[in-house]
C-alpha positions, 0 to 999 in steps of 0.5 A: 249639480244633481238632478231633482230626481236623484236628490229626491231618491236620496232624501227618501232613502235617508228618510227611511232611516238609512243614515249610514250604512246602505241597505237595499232591496235588490228586487226593488228597482227604485231601491237599487237606483237610490242605493246606486246614486249614493254609491256613485256620489261616494265614488266621485269623492276619489275624483278631482279632475273637475277641480281647478288645477287638476287634469280631467278624466283621470284619478289624480292619486298616483296609486291609480293607473291612467286606464282606471279613469275609463272605468270610472266613466263607464260605471257612470255611463251604465248608471245613466243608461239604467237609472236615467240619472243624468246629473254626472253628464258634464263631468263624464263628457269632459273626462272622456273628451279630455283624454282623447289626444290630438290623434283622437285615439286615446293616446294623449301626450301625457301618457303615450310613452307608457300606456299599453294596448290594453290601456288604450282599449279600455278608453275605447270601450268607454267611448263605445259605451257612450255611443251605445247608451245615447250619450251626448256626442261631441260637436267635432265629428272627429271626436264622436264616440264611435270614431274614437273607438274605431281609431283605436281599433284601426291602430291596433290592427297595424302590423307595428302593434303586433308580433310579426315574423315570429314563426310561432303561434304568437305571430300576428297577436297584439302585443301587451305594450305599444312601445319597445322600451316598455317592460311587457313589449315582448308579452302577449296577454289575453286582456289586450287581445280580448279588448281588441276582440270586444272592441271590434265586435261592438263596432261591428254591431253598432255600425254593421261593420263586417270588416271589424268583425272579421278582424276581431275574430282573427285575433280571437282565434289567435288566443285559442291557437296560443293556448291563452283560451282553453277548450274548457274556456279557462282564460290565462293571463299571457305568454312571452313572445320568445317561444310562445310556449310558456303560458302564465296561467294566472286567471283574472275575472276581467279577461274572461268577462271581456271575452264573454262580452265580445262573444255575445256581441259577435253572436248577436251580429252574426247569428253563428251558433259557434258563438252561442256555444262559446257564450255558454262555455265562458258563462259556465266557466266564469260562474264556477271560477269567479263566483263563490255561492253566487258572489263575485270573487277575484281568486288570484288575489282576494283570499291572499289579500294581495290585490293591487290597485288595478284589481279592485276594479275587476268585479265591476267590469265582470258585472258589466260584461255579464249584464251586456251579455244578457242584452246581446244574448237574452237567453242567458238572462235566466242564468245570469240575473239571479247571480248578479242579484246575489252578488250585488246584494253581497256587495252593498252589504260591505258599504258600512265604512268611511267617515260617512258610514257607507263607503264600500268594501271589496271582499263581498263574500264576507259581508263586511267593510274591509278597504276603501278605494275607487276600484272597490267603490266602482265595482259595487256601483257596477254590481248594483246597476247590472241588475237594472233594466236599460232605460236608454240604449241604442239600437244597432247603427250609429249616427256618427259621421266620419271614417274613423281613420284619423288615429295617429298610429303612433305617439301623439305629439300633443294633447288637450289634457295638459301642456306638460309631459308626465314621465311616470310609468303609469300604464296599466300594470306596467309598474308591478301590474297585471302581467308582470309575472311573465317578465320576472318569472318564477314568482308566487302569486302572493309575492307577485302582487304584494 
């Protein structure tokens, strides 16, 4: 049920004459909040996990990978933290808790056989966002948000998850996939390692956990040693473990943005000027590579119209990471905020589609509606809320109890999400997804993502 404030916002918005397409004054916080409420409502039309017979936490459409549910909850948590809109609290809580698995590590039995390290980490990121935005905690201490994230981080620190005895630069890096039988097990990519780095950096900031910071930085250093992060802060997709020398140079916004956010948390936590320099390097590169005239783009697939289901979520992750970078490194706001506003205004200009005349599109630079899906809708929501100030965010330090060591380190044997086993290969990108180019080799981008 929506809060009265949210309903009032939407009624006022409609009364102003906006009965179809969404319009917004990007410099007026109340206008942005009203627009965001509508976009959020429309985003949830893609979600049915709170309906009888459906699985909470994930999109039921087979086109969506398991990880994308975490982005949905992250988008709504950001909305809540920046607008005070608590109307989605019950569905957010149910979704994030339902997918934890019996090991409290986001390895639910339904997906444990196919999920990758990046999939698991995206859920940890959502849990950390819940912790940092003062979202309702679980009564069970083992299921509290920082504990869930710590369990994921601990498991991904295990040798079993990493390349070992390889005698190449890849030695010690986190593998893309968790299990040997999944395509991509012998691939090291920037997003899995970048998410590990970001998770550790956030845990360090939240809980004053120097060990997490140190371990996260070790993995970051491996990315530079391997060549997945260059001196100019280009972030490449990944590399095959064998030889560890054939880098796939495709670039995606969410990988670079994830590393920027991790660098911002690390700088805030350590005060080390090295990390300030890295923030500046990533920021310059991101604004040049992933924005066109101030509007977010996904250059690897957007112009060729070859983006897959995963990629429609990336711009929202990009906007969120930039917004949190401003929070952790306030000196960046003068550079970041004007770009976020330009991009968000362009994003909402695409919200003219669907039966209701306000569903949002993906190619923001065109200013016209092109496609409707959960990723595009989520990204526009992320863009809108990124320009707002926080109304509810934690300071450092967590009230959660427990050691965060209850994760299984292997496939969970059961899950609260379902009593059936899903054998579909729905790991993020495992089925013709993000890093598949490294497996098949020699494909063009257009062919790869068609």
